[in-house]
N, C-alpha and C positions, 0 to 999 in steps of 0.2 A: 758710057754707062752700060752695065750689063743687067739684063732682066731675065727672069725665069723663062724657060721654054713655054710656048702657048699651052700645052696640055697641063703642065704642072700649075701654071698660073691660073688657068681656067678652073681646075679642080679646087684650088685654094679659094678662089673668088666665089665659086658656087657654095662651098662649105660656109664661108663667112656670111654670104648674103642669105643663106637659109637658116642661120643661127638665130633663134628667137630671142629677142631682147625684151626684158620686162621694162616697161616705162616707169620711171620714177624721177624724182628730183634729188640729186645728191647733196646739194648745198655748196658751200664754198669755204675755203680756208685761204687766208692771205699769206703770202710769203713773209711779210713783215712780222707775223705772229710766231714765226718758227726760228729755231736756232740757225745760225749761218750754215752749219754742216747739213742739217736736214733740208733747208731751203735749197741749197746747191744740189744735193743728190736728187731731189724731186724735180727741180728745174731741168737738170740734165737728162733725167729719165723721160720727162715730158718732151724734150727736144727730140729724143730718139723716136718716141711715139708719133711726133709730128713730121717724121721722115727727114729729119735734119741730121743725117749720119755724119759723125765727126769722130775720127779715130782718137783725137785728143781726149774725148770724154772717157774712153776706155783706159787711156794711160793715166788719167788723173784719179779715177774713182773706182776702178774695177780690179779685183784680185787677179793674179796671173792665170788661174784655172777656174773661171766661174761656170755656173750652170744657169741656163735660161729655160724656163718651162712655161708653155701655154698649151691650149688644147690641140694645136697642130704641130708642135715642135718640142723636142727634149734635146737641147743643145748643151754639149759639155766641152769646155775648153774655149779659150779666147777666139780662135778662128771660127768655130761653129757659132758662137754667140754673136760675134760681129757680123757674120753672114746673115743671121736672122734680121738684125737691125738694118743692114744695108738693103735687104729685100723690101723694106718698107717704101723704097723709092718707086715701087709700082703704083703707089697712090698719087694721083694728081693733086690731091688735097688731103690733109690730115690735121685736125686741130682738136685741142683739148677744150671741151665746152665748159665743164666745171669739174671740181674735185674737192675732196674733203679728207683731211688727215684723220686717221682712226687710231693709229698707234705710233708712238715715237719713243723707242727704247734704245739703249746703247748699241745693241746688236740686231735691232729689227725696226724697220719703218714700214707702215702700211697706210695706204690711202685708197679711197674709192674714186673712180673717175668716169666721166662720160666723154667718149672720143668719137669724133665724126670722121669718116673715111669716104673718099670719093675716087672712083676710077671712071673710065669711059663707059663701063658696063653697068655700074650701080653706085649708089651711095648708101651708107649705113651708119647708124649711130650705135656704138657698142658701150655697154657699161661693164666695168670690171673692178676687181680689187687687185691692187698691185702690192706685192710683198717683196721687200728687200731684206735679205739677211746679210749682215756685215761682219767682217773680221774685227779683231781688236784694234786695228788701225783705221777702221771706218770705211774699208773698201768693200765693194759688193762681191759677195761669194755666191749668192743665189738670188735670182730674179724670177719672180713668178707673176704671170698675168692671168688672173682667174676671171674668165669671161662670165658674165652674169653673176659674179660673186661666188661661183661654185668652186670648191676645191677640186684639184685635178688628180684623177687616179692614174695609176700606171698600168691599168688592166689591158684590155684587148687593143687599145689604140697605141700603146707604147712602141711596138715595132715600126709602125708607120710614122710616128712622131720622130723616132730616132733616124729613120731613113730620110725624112725631110732635113734634119739637122746635118746629116752626113753629106747629102747632095748639094745643099744650098751654097756652101763655099765655092763649089765649082761653077755655080751659076752666077753668083753675085760678085765674086772675086774681091773679098775684103783685103785690106793690106795685111801683110804677114805680122803676127803678133810681135816678132822680134824688132819690128820697126817702131814700136810704141815707146 
């Protein structure tokens, strides 16, 4: 298992731990209330959030050239996207506490969630809005994790977010996209 170097990891952990999260109750949606397609996409996304990296998830439900966006990364292409999710293994524990579907359209799924993360240095509960954009075959083309439910701008942080995405594959070593 490969982890990020201590300096990059420490910087990321400090950023996450200092991020102020507004306390609220999100509510709950049950998977049985959803279409099979929506339930599967959300369950597999939540598995990734829970640090259960599995290349088969990407082979089943991701378009060949997806984009992943959050406040610390702007990953473009399957290799960069898989590296971001493989990096979640730095957490000794990550679990979805609750979630609620807010939009279910043919080419877009959105939900709010509350996620608990734990490392040796800290534990944190994060709230976010997750946005999936899908192609006509139902594959994920764009995955956005909006911390604190705030839209992500590509302003001054974009170069650092791109740097994170470019460096992360060398640190986490995801399988090559051609193996999917």
